[in-house]
N, C-alpha and C positions, 0 to 999 in steps of 0.2 A: 449167137449167144456167146461165143468165145470172145468176139470183139467187144461185146457189151461188158463182159466180165473184166476184160482188160482195162476198159475205160474206168470201171468202178475201182479197180485196184490202183490205177494211176491217181484217181481223185482221192482215194483214201491215203495214199502215200503223201500227196500234196497237202492234204488237211493235217495229217500228222506232223509233217514238217513245219507247217504254219503254226500249229499249236506248240510244238517244241520250240520254235523260234520266239513265239510270244512269251512262253514261260521263262525262257532264259533272259528275255529283255526285261521282265518284271522284277528281276532280282537286282536290288540296289548294291552296287559294288562298294559303297562307302558305309554300309550298315555296320555299326559297332555297338548296337544296343543289345540288351540281354534277351528281350522278347517283346512282343507287342505290349505297349504300355499306354497309360493315360496319366498325365500329371497336371496339376493345377498351378497357375501362377500365384505367387505371393504378392499381395497388394502392398505397395509402399507409397505410391503417389498416383494422382490422376484417376482414381477409382478403377484401377486395373483389375479385371477378372478375365478368366479364360482357361480352357483346358486344351492341352497340346498332346497329340498322339501321332504315330506314323500314318502316312497316307494309306488308305484302304487298298489301293491297287499295287502296293509294294514298291512304288517308285521312290526315288530319293527326294522325299518332301515330307514336311511336317504339316499336319492338318490342325489348325487352331479353330476351336468352336466356342460358342457362347462368349465371344470376345467383346468386352466392354472397355472403353478407354475415353477419358476426356482428352481433348486435343492437346498434344504436346508441342514442343518447339520444332521448327523445320529440321533441326540437326539430330533429333532423336531417331534411333534406329533399333531394329532387332539386333542383338549383340551376342557374340560368342565369347566366353571367357572361362578361365579355370575355376574361379570362385567368385564370391560376392564381396570381397574386400575391394577397397579403392585401388590398391596396387594391381590386383588381378583384372579388374574392369578396365583400368587404364591400359593394360597390356593386351587387351582383347582386340577383336576385329568385328566389323559389321557382318552380321549373319545373312541379312537380307536387305536389299535396297528399298524395300517397301516404306514409304513415308508414313509418319505417325502424327502429322500436324492437323489432323481432322478427328472428329469424334466418331467412335465406333460403337454401334448399338447392336448387341447380340449378333455380331458378325461372324462369318466363317471365312478363314483365309488359308491359302496353301503357300507354304514357305519352302521352296526347293533348296536343296543343299548339294554341294559338289565336293564335299570333304567329310571326313568322319565327324559325327556329331560331337559337339563340345560338352563338357560336364555341366555347364550352366548356360542357359539361354535367358537373356535379360532384355528389357526395354531400357536403353541407356542413352543419355544425352552427353556426348563427349565434350561439348563446349562448356557445360556446367558441372560435369562429373556427377550427374544425377541419375540414380537408379530408380526407375519408376516401378519396378517389380521384376521378379525373375522366377525361374523354375529350374530345379535340378533334374537333369535327364539321366535315366538309368543306363549309363554307358558301361559296357562289360569290361571287367578287369583285364581280360585277355586282349581285348582290342585297344585298351587305353594306351598301350605303348606306341601305337601307330598314330603319330601326330601329323598335323598339317603344317603348312609353312609358318603359321604363327605360333605353333607349339602349344595350342590351348587344350589339347585332349589330355585328360587325366581321369583317374577313377572318381566317381561322384556318388553321393549317397542315394539310396532308394527314395522315390517320391513319398512324401508324408502328407497327411491330410492338411488342407489349408483352411483356417477358420472362417475365411470370408466366402467360401463356396458352399452351396446348398443344393439339394435336389429340386426345390420348389421356390417360387417367388410370386407374391401377390401384392399389387399396389393397394395401399389403404387410402392415402391422400395423394392425388395425382401429382407426380413430379416432386413430392415432398416426403412421403413416409411409406415404407415398404415392410412387408413381413416375409421372411425367408424361413424355411424349415426343412429338416431332414428327419424322417421317422425311422426309428429302430424298434420295430414291433416286437422282435424276439426278445429284446432287452426290456421292453415296456417303458421306453423313454422316447422323448422327442427333443431335438435340439432346435432352438428358435433363434433367429437373428432379427434384431430390430435395427432399422436403418432410416435415418431422417436427416434432411438438409436443414438443420436448425443450429442455433448457437449452443455453445457448451453449457450455458445456464439453463437449458431446456431438458425436460424429461421425455421419455418415450414409454407409454403404457400399453400393454396388451394382455388380454386374458379371456377367460371363458365366462359367459353370462350364466346366471342362475338357470339351470335347465328346467326348474319348476315354474318359472315365470311364463305368463301367457305371451308376452312380447319381450324382445331384448331390452334390457335396461342396465344401467350402471349399478344400481343398488343390488347388493348381495353378489356382486361379481368377484371372481377370483382372478386378480391381475398381477402381473409383474411390472414394477416400475424400474426402468433402467436409465442410466445417465452417467454423469461424470462428477466426481467430487471437486472441491475447490483446488485440490492438488493435481487434478487432471486424471485421476485413476477411475477406471470404470467400475460400476456396481450394478447388480441386479437383485432386487428385493421383492419378496412376496407380500402382496397387500390384499386386504379384504375391505370392501366398501359397504358401510352401513348407512351413510348419509352423504348428501351432496355438499360437503363442507370439508375444510381442512381438519386433520386429525386432532381431536381433543382427548387428552389422556384422562383416564377415569379417576374418580375419587371414591370415597366411601359412599357418597350420596348419589353419584351419577356414573354410568358405565362409560367405557371407551366408545367413541363414536366418530364418524367421518371416514376419510380415506386413510387408513392406518396400516402399518406393517403388521403382518400376522403375529409377530413375536410380542407385540404389546398386549395381545389378548391372552386370556387364560388358556394355557395348554397350546397356544399357537407357536409356530416355528417357521423359519424360512425354508421352503421346499424347493427353491430354485438354486441352481449352482452356476456361478459365473464361470464361463469358459474362456472368453476373450473379449477385448474391447479396444477401440481406438477412435481417434479423431483424425480424419484425413480430408483435406480440401474443403473444409467447412461442413463435413458430413459426420454425424455421430453413428457409430456402429457398435452394437453390443450383442454378443452371443452367449446364451445360457442354456442349461439343460434342466428339464424337469421330468419327473415320473408321470406316466399317465394316471396311475393310481398312487397317490402319496400316502394313503391311509388316514388322511385327515378329512373326515366327513363334515366337520363343522365349518372350516374356513377355506377348504379347497374343493374344486369341482372334479369329479371323476371324468377323465377325458377318454372318449372312445377313439380307437385307432381306425375304425372303419365307417363310423356314422358321421353324418354332417351335423355340426353343432354351431350354435350362435356364439360369436366372439364380440368383444368390445375393444375399443382402442381410443387413445387420446394422446395429444402432445401439448405441452405447456411449460411454463416456467417452474423451476424447481427452487424450493426454499431450503437452504443449507441448515444443518443443525445449529442449535444455540444452547444456552444454558438451561432453558426450560424444556426444550424438545430435542433430544439427542439423535433424531432421525432426519433423513432427507424427506421433505414433505412436498408432494406435488400441489401446485396452486391450481385454482380453477382454470380450465383450459380456455374458456371464453371462445369467441369466434363461432362461425356457423358450423352446422353439421356437415360431415364429409370433408371438412377442411382442418379442424382442430380436434374433432372427435367423431366417432361413428360406430356402426355396427356392420357385421358381415357374417357369412356362414362359410365354414371351412370343414372339409373332409381331409384329414391328414393323410389318408392312403391314396388320394387322387393326385395325379401329376398335374401341377400347375406351373406354368412358366410364362406369365403375362407381363413381366417387367421388361420394358423396352429401353435398353441402354442404361448408362450410369446416371445416378442422381447428380444434378448440376446445381450447386449452391450459389447464391448470389455473391456471398463473401467467402472466397476460398482461402484467404490469408488468416489462418487460425492461430498463428504464433502470437505471443504476447507482444504488446507495443510499449515503447518508451519514447516520450517526446522530450527532447533535450531543450534546455534553456541556458541562458548565459550565466545565471547565478549559481547553479548547483552542479558540481562535478558528477560525472558518471563513473561509478565505481566498477572497475573491470576486474573480474576474478575468473578462475577456471574451476571446473568441477566435472564429475562424470556425466556423460550424455544420457539423457532419459527420453526426451522427445525432440530430438534434433530434426529440423524441418526439411533437410535435404540429404537423405542417405545416399551412399554410405558415408560414414563419418568416423573420426577417431574416437577412442574411448573417452577422451577428455575434450571438452569444448569450452567456449567463452561464455561467461555469464556477465550480464550488466545489471547492476542494482538487484542482484539476487535472482534474475530471471534468465532462463536458459535461452541463449541465442535469440534475443528478441528482435523484432523489426524496429529499427531505430529511425526516428523521424526528426530531421533537423531543418532549420530555416536558413536561407541564404542571408548573409550579413550578420548572423548571430553566432558569436564564438561558442564552440563546444569544447568543454574541458573534460578530459578523461583522467581519472586517478587509477593508473595501471598497477595492479597488485596481484596479477595472475601467476606469478612465478617467473623466475629468470629464463625459463624455457619457452615463454610466450611473449614475443615482441609484437606489440600491437601496431598495425598500420591500416590506413584507409586506402583502398585500391579500386581500380576499375575491373580487376579480375575476380570473377565470382568464386574461384577456387582458393586463391591465396597460396601461402607457402612459398612465395618467391617464384613468379611465373617464368623467370629466366631459366630456372632449372628444368623447365619443361619446354624450353625453346619457344616460349610465348612472350609477347610484349604486354606491358601493363603501365598504367599511369598511377603513380603514388601521390596522393593528395596530402597525407600527413603520416607521421610515424617513421620509425627507422629501427635498426638493430638495437638501439639504446633505449627504446620505449618498453622497458620491462621493469618489474619491481615486485616487491612482496608487501604484505600488510604493514610490516614494521617500517619499511622504507619504500613507500610507493613512488612511482615516477609520474609526473604530471605531463600530459600531452595536450596541447592546445591546437585546435583546428578551426579555421574560419572558412566555411563554405562561401563561395562568391557566385556571381552571376554566370561564371564559366563552368561551375561544377555541374556535372550531369544530374539528371533527376534520380538516377539509381547508381549507387556505388556500394562498396562492401567493406565491412570491418573484418579483418582476418589477422592471423598470426603469420609472421614472416618465416617461422621455422616449421610449421606444420600446416598442411592444407586442410580446408574445410572445418575450421574451428569456429568461424564467425558466420554472420548472415548479412542481410540487406540493410542498407541505409537509404531511406527515402528523403530526398532533398526537395523542399517546397519553398514557396515564396510567402513570407509574412506569417503571423500567428499571434498567439496570446503574449508571447515574450516581447513582441514589438508594441503591443497595445498597453502593456502595464509596465510600471517602473521597477517593480520588485517582485521576486518570486522565491519561494522556498519549498522544499519537500517536507511534508509532515511525517509523523512517526511511521515507521516500517516502510517508508518510501513508496506508499501506495496512493497518495494524494498529493497533488501540487497546488499550492495556494499562490495566487497572484493578487497584487493590489497596487493602487495608485492613490496617494493622499492629495487632497486639495485643502483649501482654507477651512471649510466647515463640513466636508463630506469625505467619504472613502469609497472607491470603486473596487469591488472584490470579484475574483473569479476562482473557481475550484474545478479541478479536473482529476478524475479518477485515473489510475494507471492499470486497472483491470476491469473486466466486464461485470456489470451489475445492473439491477433494475432501478435503483435510486442511489443517490449520493447525498450524504448529510455532513455538514460542517458545523461544529458547535463551538461557542466561546465559553470556556470554563475548564475546570480541571477534569471533567468527565461529562458524559452525556446527561447524567443526573444533575439537576440544578444548573442547567446551561441554556443559553439562547442558541437555538439551532436553525440552520437554513437548509432546506431539503430541495433538491432538484431532481425531477424525473420527467419522463415522457409518457403521457397517457396512452390508452388504447386507441385514441383518435389521432395519435401521431403528433400531438401538440406538447411542446415542452413547457414545464411550469416550475416556478420557484416560490416556496412559501416559508414563512418564519414561524417558529414555535418556541414556547417556553416549556421545558421539560422538568417536572418535579417528581416523577415516579418512574418505576421500571416496567410499567405496563402501559397499554394503549390509553388507559384513563389518565395517565400522568403526562400526556402530550397535549398541550393547549395551544391552538392557533393564536397568533397575535396579529395586530393590525399595524405592523411597521410600515413606514413610508419607503417602500422599495421602488426604485425607478431604474430604467434601462435594463429591464429583466430579460434574460435570454437563457434558454436551456436546450441542449441538443444531445443526441446519442449517436456516436459514430462507431460502428462495429461493436456495440455494447458498452463503449466508453462514454460515461456521462460527463458533460462539461456544462457548468452554469455560471452566469454572471449577474451582478446587480450592483446598484449604487445606493448608499444609505447615508443619512447625516451622521456625523460623529456623535452629536448629542440630540436625541429625539426632542422635538418641540411639542411635548405633551406632558401631562402629569396625571397621577392617579392610577394609571394602568401599569401592568407589570413590564411591558416593553419600554416604558418610559425610563426605566432604570438601566436599560441596555446602552450604556455610554461607552464609547471607545476613546481612550486617552492615548494619543500617539506616543506620548513620552513614557508610558507604562507598558511593559511587555504584555502582549495579548496572548492568553492561553487558548490554544486551538486544538480540538479533537475532531475525529471524523468517524463515520460509520457508513457501511454499505449494506444493501439488502436486495431481496428478489423483486419486491413490488411495493408500491406506495399508492395511497388513495388520498385525494385532497379533501374528501368529505368525511366519511366514517372510517376511523382507524380501528384496526383490531390487532390482536397479538400476532397475526400473520405478517404484519408490517415490521416486526422486530428485525433489527439488523442481524445479518449473518456473520459479519466481520467488522471489527472496530479497532481503533488505535489502542495500543497497550498503555500509552501514557500521553499526556498533553505535551505539546511543543510550545515554547514561549517565543512568540514572533515579535521581534523588535521592529516596529513599523517604520520608525524614522531612519534606522540604520539599514533596513532592507535585509535583515538576516534573521536567523532563528537559532535557538539552542534548546536542548532537551530539558524538560522539567526535572528538577533535581532538588535535593535537600538544601538547606541553608548553607550558603557558601561560607567557608571559614573567614574570609576577609570581611564579609558583611557582618558576620557575628562579632568580629573584632571591632568593627565600626560601632555597632550597637553597644557593646560593652564599654568602649571608650566614652561614648556620649553619656552613658549612665554614670560613669565615674565622674565626668566633668559636671553634668547638670544635676546629678542626683547626690553627689557627695562633696566635691571640691568647692564649686562656686557657692552653693548654699552654705557650706561650712565657713567660707570666708566672710559671708554676710553676717552669719551668727556670731563669729568672732568679733567683728566690729561693733556689733550691737550689745553683746552681753559679757564680753571679757575685758572691758575697760577698767574694771576694779583690780585687775592684776597690776603688780608693781612694774614700773618701767614701761617700755613700749612693746611688751610681749604680744599684746593683742594685735598691735599694728603689724608686727612681723608675720604673725599667723595669717592675718587678713591678706597681706600682699602676696605671700608665698602661695596660699591656697588659690587666690584669684589668678595669678599668673600661671600656675600649674594647670588649672582648669581650662584656661584659654588655650594654652599650648596643646593639651590633649584634645580639645575640641577641634582645633585646626588640623591636627593629625588624623582624627577620625573622618573629617570631611575629605581629606586627600585619599585615604584608604577607599572610601566609597566611590569617589569619582574615578579613581584608577581601575577599580574592579568593574564598574558599570560602563567604563569607556565613554563617559560623557557626563555632562552636568546640566540638568534641565530643571526649570523652576516652576513647572506647571502643576505638579502634584501638591496636595495639601501638606504633606509631610515636609517636602522641600521648602515650601513657602514659609512655614513656621520655623524651620531650621535656619533659613537665611535671615529671617527677622531676628531670631535669637543670636545668631552670629554677629550681626551688625550692632545690636545693643551691647553684647559683651565686648566687642572690639572697640566700642566707643568709650569704655571705662578707662583704659590706660591713656587715651587721648584726652579725656576729661581731666584726669589727674595731672597731666602735664600743664594744662592751662589753669590750674587752681589759683584763685586770688589769694592774697596774703590774709592771714588771720589777724583780726584786730587786736590791739594791745588791751591789757586788762582795763576794764572800765569803759572802753570805747564800744560804741554800737557797731554792729557788722554792716559793712557796705552792702549796697544792693547787689553788686556783682558777686559778693561772697554768699549772700542769701540765695541768689539764683543758682549759683554753682552747687550749693549744698542740696537744694531741691532737685536739680538736674542729676546730680550724682546718685542720690538715693532712689529717685523714681526710676531712672533708666536701669539701675542695677537690679532693683526688685522686679521691674517689668521683664528684664532679661530672664530672670529665674522662672517667672510664670510662663513666658513664651517657650523657654527651653523645656520645661516639664510637659507642656502641651505637645511639643515636637517629639518628646519621648513616646507619648501615647499614640500620636499619629504614625510614628515609625513602627510601633507594634502592629497597628492596623494594616499598614502598608506591607509589613512582613507577612501577615496572614494572608493577604490578598495575593501576594507574589508567589509564596511557596506553599501555602496551605499546610504549614507546619502544625503538627498536632500539639506542640507545646506552646503555641502562641497565646492561647487563652490562659493557660496557667501562668505564663510569664507576665501577661497583662495584669492578672490579679495580684501577682507578687509585686509588681510596680505600684499598683494602687495601694497595697498595704504599706509599702515603703513610704509613699508620699503622705499617707494618713498618719503614719508614725512620726514623720518629720513635722507635720502640722501640730500634732499633739505635744511634741517636745518643745516646739516654738511657743505654743500657747502657755505651756508651763513656765518656760524661761521668762516670757513677757510678764506673766503674773508675778513671779519672784522679783523682777526688775521694778515693776510698779509698786510693789509692797516695800521694796527697799527705798525707793524714792520718797514714798509717803512718810517714811520714818526719818528722813534726812531733813534737819532743820535749817541747813544752809545749802545753798547751791550757787552756781555761777550766775553772772548777771544776764547772760543771754542763753537762749535754748532754741535750737532749730531741729524740728522733726524728732524730738525726744532725745537727741544726742547731748545730754547735759554735761557729760564728762569728756567731750571730744578734745583730744590733744593731738593736733596734727603738726606739731613743731618739726617733725621729721619729714623731709621731702618724700613724696609718694614714689618718685622715680629713683631716688637715691636714699634709701633708708639707713645707710651707714653713715651719712653725714650728720652733723650735729648743729642744730640751731643756725642754719644758713642765713636766715633773715632776721634773727634776733627778735622774733615776734613776742616771745614770752620771757619774762624776767630779764630785761636788758641789763640790769645792774647786778644781776647774780643774786638777788634777794629771793629767798624761798618763800613761797606762799603757804600760809598755815591756815587750816580751817578749825575754828573754835566751836565747841559745843557746850551748852550749859551743863552745870554739874547736877542741878536738880531739875526734874521734869514735873 
């Protein structure tokens, strides 16, 4: 017994020693945390999610659970740093050698550490300075002074709730749409996260079906529609469904119907509260909160925290607000059940975690795109960062054409022109380094393709930077600032494109649409490309979409691109009329939501009687172009749902022959001077000279002649000056328009008069018959002079019409009526003077021996070109005898 007791004692001592040894081994010597903790990763890129905590066994390791991540680059690592700034991350170190270049789906990882925990644990790519996401670890203040070799330990904030993390997750559409939620039963609320791998122009809808219905249905459902505005801001709005149609606002005769926001109904309000939203990697995510019982029994469903209830969901394109409907309106989701819409049953109190890994969108490049061309400079500015695609980033980043750090697409062999006006602290350059800011300062090498320290400027004095990508330029380079890292983004270099296919291109109003064209003898090839995502793109020829010829390009639900032409004479769907224009070489495509369409059409349609027959393009006349974009288009029956969501604010005048464009504006002062000078010449001086020669010969001496010559020469001089003003202002002289044709004809006829006077035959002596040359000259002089006046007045009226077509001036019609009144007044005065002249002649008992065209008292003894000389040819009164006219004393 004693021996047995001794053996038991020895065993007990051994077991105690073993336990004591195990306990001491389980204590991590590097622990500097405050207490056992759990902290969630903040998602920045690659759909990162996960929760980190200390290992359960007390060892020096972090346990990462529910870990989701889309595959990163081979250089990305778990990273230890003081903070989340670029400088702190750059000064950090690798926390774990675990590679991150594969996709993780709800994984669990163990991350050992051999030094005190850092304040920040990040997923960081040092090659591109990209922070995929991070978590602040609750390092104790007392232990924060003990740092490792990198010196990264410092006090860190306590973990805060992360908006992308939830207790539950349920797939709604496989690999496309998910529902996440966290129930707070004590507060009577539920927080819901909607997540979908769709474009930014799509909505996500989720809600509860009518509990009184026998089977789940959309009608009378209480749903929340979530998405992103045109500016990229998230929203969540409470909707009530009364019909399978787009929302129709009520009138006195009909109530509100369709899929409408609660607040458009009587006593309705928005009972959802937006918490957070973002677009990452081509995935939309919106988090909102709602009460289980909102108190609204008419438009909201009472949600149970413990019972299973029927829910409805849908995804589809979103129609932005317009002047008629100030709300975002979901379009018909289309597509099959369980793909674009569906039904499910959910119990909020049950634990559900059936989402396997992150959503993987087909198109992960969510940043706006700009496609450069040789004709239009890219305006480079700087502004505060809002949605920079590669965090961390400085407070101020580069904007191109008013877009924040867009993806720039250029073509090899096509020059790219930058107008740098981002400030003198931003020197633009094109580099192989994704970080920028002068790689040599980081002991890195880079290849600089364009730009230097001198490539900086301000709007008042911009600097022009020209870059010509060639066949040696890599497919991917970066535009950055030489002074500050990570201000710019990617440049995609490709071979060929629209710029190579068309001779000319311009950016239309607001820099949202690019127009390309190539002129031929009797046709024009046109291409239009949107610079932002949309369901359709429309380009119209006119001062606005109203009363314009429009060309609409869209891609249907069958994936086929289409282009159709329309005449628009109203602001509703009833005012959009399809036409039968002869469009050839028609193409339309959508690339990442960017619509591009092309077609060829004749300059002058070979038809008559139809409205499209008036759609004539004159290359010598500026073509007014407007544009519009919208969510969806239908080639058959159009409704108000096809109304554009965004349109140009003003037309752009495209100069087809010059290959340039200018903004529509009021009448230019120089052209106004041209019109006034032509009116003075053809409306006052030249007609006045003719009237002087016709009706003022009864004046003593040669006064009529002096008035005639001075008025004619003054009118011709002012006329030529007016032509020079117009040609200089328009930077060209073209003869194809009606106004210019009449103007040139009048110009030639007027210019013929001084030449005609120079070759004037001698006047016959008294009693002699006029020679044939003299008679022909008088006919030619009178007929060409009066014809010039008629053609000149017609040119004035065609000029007024051309003015109205070019500028749409509100005063053109009034000016035309004023000109008509002036011409009518001149005609009345002329008729009166002619009547008085005929009456005077009828009372004259003696007259000269010859009469040509009514000029019975013509005295042209003074040279037309030298009016100050006297009797050069001694044609009249060679002996100095005065001619006397006798009249009878008695009548």
